[in-house]
C-alpha positions as CSV (number, residue, x, y, z in Angstrom):
1,M,240.0,186.0,215.2
2,L,242.0,187.1,218.2
3,G,243.5,184.2,220.0
4,Y,242.6,181.6,217.4
5,G,245.3,179.5,215.7
6,N,245.8,178.0,212.3
7,V,243.5,180.6,210.5
8,S,243.1,180.2,206.8
9,A,240.6,181.5,204.2
10,S,239.5,180.2,200.8
11,R,236.7,181.0,198.3
12,F,233.6,178.8,198.6
13,N,233.5,176.5,195.6
14,G,230.2,174.7,196.3
15,Y,231.8,172.2,198.8
16,L,232.7,172.4,202.4
17,P,236.3,171.5,203.4
18,L,237.1,168.5,205.5
19,L,237.7,169.8,209.0
20,A,240.1,168.4,211.5
21,P,238.5,167.4,214.9
22,D,239.7,170.7,216.5
23,E,238.9,173.0,213.6
24,E,235.8,175.2,213.1
25,L,234.4,177.0,210.1
26,I,232.7,180.3,209.4
27,A,231.4,181.8,206.2
28,V,231.6,185.5,205.4
29,R,229.9,187.8,202.8
30,T,229.8,191.5,202.2
31,S,226.9,193.8,201.1
32,M,227.0,195.1,197.5
33,P,226.4,198.7,196.1
34,P,224.3,200.7,196.3
35,G,224.3,201.3,200.0
36,D,226.7,201.2,202.9
37,Y,229.4,198.6,202.9
38,D,228.8,195.9,205.5
39,F,229.7,192.3,206.2
40,H,228.1,189.2,207.8
41,F,229.3,185.9,209.2
42,M,227.7,182.5,209.7
43,R,229.2,179.7,211.8
44,Y,229.1,176.0,210.8
45,N,228.1,173.5,213.4
46,K,229.8,170.2,212.7
47,F,227.4,168.3,215.0
48,D,224.2,169.0,213.2
49,G,225.6,170.2,209.8
50,C,223.7,173.5,210.0
51,W,224.8,177.2,209.9
52,Y,224.1,179.7,212.6
53,H,224.3,183.5,212.6
54,K,223.1,186.6,214.4
55,V,222.9,190.4,213.8
56,G,224.8,192.4,216.4
57,P,223.7,191.6,220.0
58,R,220.5,189.9,218.9
59,N,219.6,186.3,219.4
60,I,221.2,183.6,217.3
61,L,219.4,182.1,214.3
62,K,219.7,178.7,212.6
63,Y,220.1,179.1,208.8
64,K,217.7,176.6,207.2
65,Y,219.3,176.5,203.7
66,P,222.4,174.9,202.3
67,L,225.3,177.3,201.8
68,S,225.0,178.8,198.3
69,E,226.0,182.0,196.5
70,Q,222.7,181.8,194.6
71,R,220.7,182.8,197.8
72,V,221.2,186.3,199.2
73,W,221.7,186.8,202.9
74,T,219.9,189.6,204.8
75,N,220.3,191.2,208.2
76,E,217.1,189.5,209.5
77,C,216.9,190.3,213.2
78,P,214.2,188.6,215.3
79,G,214.0,190.4,218.6
80,V,211.9,190.3,221.8
81,I,208.6,190.7,219.9
82,F,209.8,188.6,217.0
83,D,210.2,191.5,214.7
84,A,212.2,190.8,211.5
85,G,214.2,193.1,209.3
86,G,216.1,192.6,206.1
87,E,217.1,195.9,204.7
88,V,220.7,195.0,204.1
89,S,221.6,192.3,201.5
90,Y,224.8,190.3,201.4
91,S,225.3,189.0,197.9
92,S,229.0,188.9,197.4
93,E,231.1,185.8,196.9
94,I,231.3,183.6,200.0
95,W,234.7,183.1,201.7
96,L,235.3,180.3,204.2
97,V,237.5,180.8,207.2
98,R,238.9,177.8,209.0
99,Y,240.4,178.2,212.5
100,T,241.3,176.3,215.7
101,P,239.2,177.6,218.6
102,T,240.1,178.1,222.2
103,V,238.8,174.9,224.0
104,Y,238.6,174.3,227.7
105,R,238.0,170.7,228.9
106,P,237.2,170.9,232.6
107,S,236.9,167.7,234.6
108,I,235.3,167.0,238.0
109,G,237.3,168.6,240.8
110,S,239.4,170.7,238.3
111,T,239.9,174.4,238.3
112,L,241.3,176.2,235.2
113,Q,242.5,179.8,235.3
114,E,243.2,181.6,232.0
115,T,243.9,185.2,230.8
116,L,242.2,186.2,227.6
117,Y,242.4,189.5,225.7
118,L,239.0,190.9,224.8
119,D,238.5,193.8,222.5
120,N,235.5,196.1,222.3
121,I,234.7,195.3,218.6
122,G,233.5,191.8,218.4
123,D,232.6,188.7,220.5
124,R,235.2,186.3,221.9
125,V,234.0,182.7,222.0
126,V,235.5,179.9,224.2
127,T,234.4,176.4,223.7
128,L,233.8,174.2,226.8
129,D,233.8,170.5,226.3
130,I,232.4,168.8,229.4
131,A,232.8,165.0,229.5
132,T,230.5,164.3,232.5
133,S,227.6,166.0,234.3
134,G,228.6,168.5,236.9
135,R,228.3,171.9,238.5
136,L,230.0,174.4,236.2
137,D,231.3,177.6,237.8
138,L,232.6,180.5,235.7
139,S,234.2,183.5,237.4
140,F,235.5,186.7,235.7
141,Y,237.8,189.4,236.8
142,N,238.9,192.8,235.4
143,I,235.5,193.1,233.7
144,N,234.4,196.8,233.5
145,G,231.8,196.9,230.7
146,F,232.0,193.1,230.4
147,M,229.2,190.7,229.2
148,A,229.3,186.9,229.1
149,I,226.6,184.5,228.0
150,L,226.8,180.7,228.2
151,Y,225.1,178.7,225.4
152,T,224.5,175.0,224.8
153,N,225.6,173.4,221.6
154,E,222.2,174.2,220.2
155,W,222.7,177.9,221.1
156,D,220.2,178.0,223.9
157,S,221.2,180.5,226.5
158,I,221.5,178.9,230.0
159,G,223.5,181.6,231.9
160,A,224.6,185.2,231.7
161,A,226.8,187.5,233.7
162,T,228.1,191.1,233.9
163,Y,229.9,191.3,237.3
164,Q,228.5,188.2,238.8
165,P,229.7,184.6,238.1
166,I,227.8,182.0,236.2
167,S,227.0,178.8,238.1
168,V,224.8,176.1,236.6
169,D,224.2,172.4,236.6
170,V,225.0,171.0,233.2
171,P,224.9,167.6,231.5
172,A,227.9,166.4,229.5
173,G,228.3,168.1,226.2
174,R,229.7,171.1,224.3
175,Y,229.0,174.6,225.4
176,Y,230.0,178.1,224.1
177,L,231.0,181.0,226.4
178,V,230.5,184.2,224.4
179,M,232.3,187.3,225.9
180,K,232.7,190.9,225.0
181,N,234.1,194.1,226.5
182,Y,231.8,197.0,225.7
183,R,233.8,199.9,227.1
184,Y,237.5,199.2,226.1
185,S,239.9,196.4,225.2
186,D,241.7,194.6,228.0
187,N,242.7,191.3,229.6
188,V,240.0,189.3,231.3
189,Y,240.9,186.7,233.9
190,I,238.6,183.6,233.8
191,T,238.3,180.8,236.3
192,V,236.5,177.6,235.1
193,S,235.7,174.8,237.6
194,L,233.6,171.7,237.5
195,S,232.4,170.0,240.6
196,N,229.8,167.3,241.6
197,I,226.2,168.4,241.1
198,R,224.6,169.8,244.2
199,G,221.1,168.5,244.7
200,N,220.2,167.7,241.1
201,A,221.3,164.3,239.9
202,N,219.9,164.7,236.4
203,P,220.6,168.3,235.2
204,S,218.6,169.5,232.3
205,T,219.3,172.1,229.7
206,P,216.6,174.8,229.3
207,Q,215.3,174.9,225.8
208,N,213.9,177.7,223.7
209,M,216.0,180.3,225.7
210,F,217.6,183.4,224.3
211,A,219.6,186.3,225.5
212,I,219.9,189.8,224.0
213,A,222.8,192.0,225.2
214,E,222.0,195.8,224.9
215,D,224.3,198.6,226.0
216,D,222.2,199.3,229.1
217,K,220.6,196.0,229.8
218,L,220.5,192.2,229.3
219,I,217.3,190.7,228.1
220,L,216.7,187.0,229.0
221,G,213.8,185.2,227.5
222,K,212.1,181.9,227.1
223,V,209.9,181.2,224.1
224,V,206.4,180.1,225.2
225,D,205.0,179.5,221.8
226,G,205.4,180.8,218.3
227,K,204.0,184.2,219.2
228,S,205.0,185.0,222.7
229,A,207.9,184.8,225.1
230,E,208.6,185.3,228.9
231,I,211.0,188.1,229.3
232,T,213.3,189.1,232.2
233,I,215.2,192.4,231.9
234,M,218.5,192.9,233.9
235,P,219.5,196.5,233.8
236,T,223.2,197.3,233.5
237,L,223.7,200.4,235.7
238,T,226.5,202.9,235.7
239,D,227.9,204.9,238.5
240,S,228.8,208.7,238.5
241,N,232.1,207.9,236.6
242,G,230.3,206.0,233.9
243,N,231.5,202.6,235.2
244,Y,229.2,199.6,235.1
245,D,227.6,198.8,238.4
246,C,225.4,195.7,238.8
247,S,225.3,195.8,242.6
248,E,221.6,196.5,242.6
249,V,220.8,193.5,240.3
250,E,220.0,190.3,242.1
C-alpha cells in the first residue's frame, strides 16, 4: 500500500465496515496446503457494491457473489481467447484492509504535477475524480519500463501508455490510473491536466474494453460478443541496452 494513508486491517466477520467518503476497501486471502503459498486480493466498489479482482496483468473481473468465507476463490484468468483457469484455490480466512487512496481532482484549465514512487512488484493506483466533461491529458516522465492504463469506474480500459502520454475526452465521473514499473523501482513524475473538449461536445466512454499488459507487449481489446473480441497488439521494444523503446509504435 505504498503512498496510501490510514491503513488498517481486520478479520472479516460477515459484515462490511462503514467506510468514510475517502476510504476504500480490499479483501485478501491466501492459498492453503498442499501447494505453493500464494495470496489474492479483491477490491470493493462503493458505487455498485461489487467486488473486482484480477490475476497478474490479466483483465479485471467482477466477482458475482457476496463476500463469504464459505466460497473458495480461484485464480481464474480469462484472457484474449477467453480461456479460464482455476488451479490455485484461496480458502483461508478473509481479511479486510481499509485505506485512504491517492485522489486527484482536476478541474477545467488546471494542471497538477505530482511525484509518485512506483516499485516493480505491484500496481500503483491513482483515483481521478472529474467533476465536469473535458479533455484529460496525462503525461509521465522518468518511465523506463513503465506501463499506465486508464480505466473508467466500471473498469473499462479507455487509454494506455508506455512512453507516450494518454489524451482522451471523458465525461464527468471517477477514473482509475493503474501504473507499474516493470524494470526497477523509482520516482515517476506525473502531469494531470483537464481542458475544454476539442471537437466532441458529448464524450462517450468505450464499453467492453480490456487491456492486458505483458512483459513485451500491451494487448488492447474490445469484446464484440460473448465469444470473440477485436484485438490490437502494441509491442514494447527494447534497445541494445535492454531499455524499453516505443519509438516505432504509433
